[in-house]
N, CA, C and O atoms as a MOPAC input file, in Angstrom:
PM7 MOZYME 1SCF
protein

 N    108.67100 1    75.33900 1   128.34800 1
 C    108.25500 1    74.97400 1   129.68600 1
 C    107.19900 1    73.88600 1   129.55500 1
 O    106.22700 1    74.02500 1   128.81200 1
 N    107.40900 1    72.80400 1   130.28900 1
 C    106.45700 1    71.69700 1   130.30000 1
 C    106.25600 1    71.20600 1   131.72200 1
 O    107.12800 1    71.35100 1   132.57800 1
 N    105.09100 1    70.62400 1   131.95300 1
 C    104.86200 1    69.98200 1   133.24300 1
 C    105.72600 1    68.73300 1   133.31000 1
 O    105.90600 1    68.04400 1   132.30600 1
 N    106.25700 1    68.44200 1   134.48300 1
 C    107.10900 1    67.26400 1   134.65700 1
 C    106.47400 1    66.23400 1   135.57300 1
 O    107.14400 1    65.29800 1   136.00900 1
 N    105.19000 1    66.39400 1   135.87100 1
 C    104.55900 1    65.45600 1   136.79600 1
 C    104.46300 1    64.04900 1   136.21600 1
 O    104.37100 1    63.08600 1   136.97600 1
 N    104.48100 1    63.90500 1   134.91400 1
 C    104.44800 1    62.59100 1   134.29900 1
 C    105.72700 1    61.80400 1   134.52100 1
 O    105.74000 1    60.58300 1   134.36600 1
 N    106.79000 1    62.48400 1   134.88000 1
 C    108.08400 1    61.84000 1   135.12100 1
 C    108.26800 1    61.49700 1   136.59600 1
 O    109.38300 1    61.22300 1   137.04000 1
 N    107.17800 1    61.51200 1   137.34900 1
 C    107.26100 1    61.18300 1   138.76900 1
 C    107.63800 1    62.35700 1   139.64500 1
 O    108.03900 1    62.17900 1   140.79500 1
 N    107.51200 1    63.56000 1   139.10300 1
 C    107.84300 1    64.77200 1   139.85600 1
 C    106.61200 1    65.66800 1   139.92700 1
 O    106.47700 1    66.58800 1   139.12000 1
 N    105.71600 1    65.41900 1   140.87200 1
 C    104.50800 1    66.23600 1   140.95000 1
 C    104.83500 1    67.69700 1   141.24300 1
 O    105.77800 1    68.00800 1   141.97100 1
 N    104.04100 1    68.57400 1   140.66500 1
 C    104.17000 1    70.02200 1   140.86700 1
 C    105.51700 1    70.55900 1   140.40100 1
 O    106.03400 1    71.50600 1   140.99300 1
 N    106.08700 1    69.98800 1   139.37300 1
 C    107.37700 1    70.43700 1   138.84200 1
 C    107.23400 1    70.83100 1   137.38300 1
 O    106.31900 1    70.39000 1   136.68700 1
 N    108.15700 1    71.67000 1   136.93700 1
 C    108.21600 1    72.07400 1   135.54200 1
 C    109.53900 1    71.64800 1   134.93900 1
 O    110.55500 1    71.55800 1   135.62800 1
 N    109.51000 1    71.39100 1   133.66000 1
 C    110.72600 1    71.09500 1   132.90700 1
 C    110.94700 1    72.26700 1   131.96300 1
 O    110.04600 1    72.64100 1   131.21200 1
 N    112.13700 1    72.84500 1   131.99700 1
 C    112.43000 1    74.01800 1   131.18100 1
 C    113.65400 1    73.73100 1   130.33000 1
 O    114.67500 1    73.26700 1   130.83900 1
 N    113.55500 1    74.00500 1   129.03700 1
 C    114.69200 1    73.88500 1   128.13200 1
 C    115.06200 1    75.28700 1   127.65000 1
 O    114.22500 1    76.00900 1   127.10900 1
 N    116.31600 1    75.65900 1   127.85100 1
 C    116.80300 1    76.97500 1   127.46300 1
 C    117.98100 1    76.77100 1   126.52500 1
 O    118.72500 1    75.80000 1   126.66400 1
 N    118.15600 1    77.67800 1   125.56900 1
 C    119.17100 1    77.51200 1   124.53800 1
 C    120.61300 1    77.61500 1   125.00100 1
 O    121.29200 1    76.60000 1   125.15500 1
 N    121.08000 1    78.82300 1   125.22200 1
 C    122.49400 1    79.04900 1   125.51700 1
 C    122.73200 1    79.14000 1   127.02100 1
 O    121.78900 1    79.33600 1   127.78800 1
 N    123.98300 1    78.99800 1   127.44500 1
 C    124.28100 1    79.19100 1   128.86800 1
 C    123.86000 1    80.57800 1   129.36600 1
 O    123.40600 1    80.71800 1   130.50100 1
 N    124.00800 1    81.58700 1   128.52800 1
 C    123.61600 1    82.94300 1   128.92300 1
 C    122.10500 1    83.04300 1   129.10900 1
 O    121.63500 1    83.68500 1   130.04800 1
 N    121.34600 1    82.41200 1   128.21900 1
 C    119.88900 1    82.40300 1   128.35400 1
 C    119.46700 1    81.62800 1   129.59400 1
 O    118.51300 1    82.00700 1   130.27300 1
 N    120.17100 1    80.55100 1   129.88700 1
 C    119.89300 1    79.76900 1   131.08700 1
 C    120.13900 1    80.60500 1   132.33800 1
 O    119.32900 1    80.59200 1   133.26600 1
 N    121.25000 1    81.32900 1   132.36500 1
 C    121.55600 1    82.19400 1   133.50800 1
 C    120.48500 1    83.26400 1   133.69100 1
 O    120.07100 1    83.54900 1   134.81500 1
 N    120.03400 1    83.85900 1   132.57800 1
 C    118.99900 1    84.89100 1   132.65000 1
 C    117.68900 1    84.30100 1   133.16500 1
 O    117.00700 1    84.92000 1   133.98200 1
 N    117.33900 1    83.11200 1   132.69000 1
 C    116.11900 1    82.45500 1   133.16100 1
 C    116.18800 1    82.17100 1   134.65200 1
 O    115.24300 1    82.45800 1   135.38600 1
 N    117.30800 1    81.60700 1   135.10400 1
 C    117.44100 1    81.27200 1   136.52200 1
 C    117.40100 1    82.51700 1   137.39900 1
 O    116.81800 1    82.48800 1   138.48200 1
 N    118.01100 1    83.60600 1   136.94900 1
 C    117.97800 1    84.85600 1   137.71200 1
 C    116.54300 1    85.36500 1   137.83300 1
 O    116.12200 1    85.78900 1   138.90900 1
 N    115.79600 1    85.32500 1   136.73400 1
 C    114.40300 1    85.77500 1   136.76300 1
 C    113.55400 1    84.86800 1   137.64700 1
 O    112.70900 1    85.35100 1   138.40000 1
 N    113.77000 1    83.56700 1   137.56100 1
 C    113.01400 1    82.62400 1   138.38800 1
 C    113.29600 1    82.84400 1   139.87000 1
 O    112.37400 1    82.82800 1   140.68500 1
 N    114.55100 1    83.04800 1   140.22100 1
 C    114.89600 1    83.31100 1   141.62600 1
 C    114.20500 1    84.56700 1   142.12900 1
 O    113.74100 1    84.60800 1   143.26800 1
 N    114.13300 1    85.59700 1   141.28400 1
 C    113.47300 1    86.84300 1   141.67600 1
 C    111.97600 1    86.61400 1   141.88300 1
 O    111.39500 1    87.11800 1   142.84400 1
 N    111.36500 1    85.86700 1   140.99500 1
 C    109.93200 1    85.56800 1   141.12400 1
 C    109.66400 1    84.77700 1   142.39800 1
 O    108.73300 1    85.09000 1   143.14000 1
 N    110.47100 1    83.75900 1   142.65300 1
 C    110.27300 1    82.93200 1   143.84400 1
 C    110.53600 1    83.71400 1   145.12700 1
 O    109.86800 1    83.48100 1   146.13500 1
 N    111.49100 1    84.63100 1   145.10900 1
 C    111.77400 1    85.45300 1   146.28700 1
 C    110.58000 1    86.35700 1   146.59800 1
 O    110.26500 1    86.59200 1   147.76400 1
 N    109.91500 1    86.86500 1   145.55300 1
 C    108.74500 1    87.72000 1   145.74800 1
 C    107.56700 1    86.94500 1   146.31700 1
 O    106.72000 1    87.52100 1   146.99900 1
 N    107.50400 1    85.65400 1   146.04700 1
 C    106.40800 1    84.81500 1   146.54100 1
 C    106.55600 1    84.50300 1   148.02800 1
 O    105.57300 1    84.19900 1   148.70400 1
 N    107.79200 1    84.57900 1   148.53700 1
 C    108.04600 1    84.30900 1   149.94300 1
 C    108.09800 1    82.88800 1   150.20700 1
 O    108.30500 1    82.47900 1   151.35000 1

């Protein structure tokens, strides 16, 4: 996980995940976290 504001995207993160399965797991967890934030 890295900040992406240097690429012209303020308040954004850049995430690199290995396999498609790991990517799916990350996205599912992120969606759950964001849903809890409202």
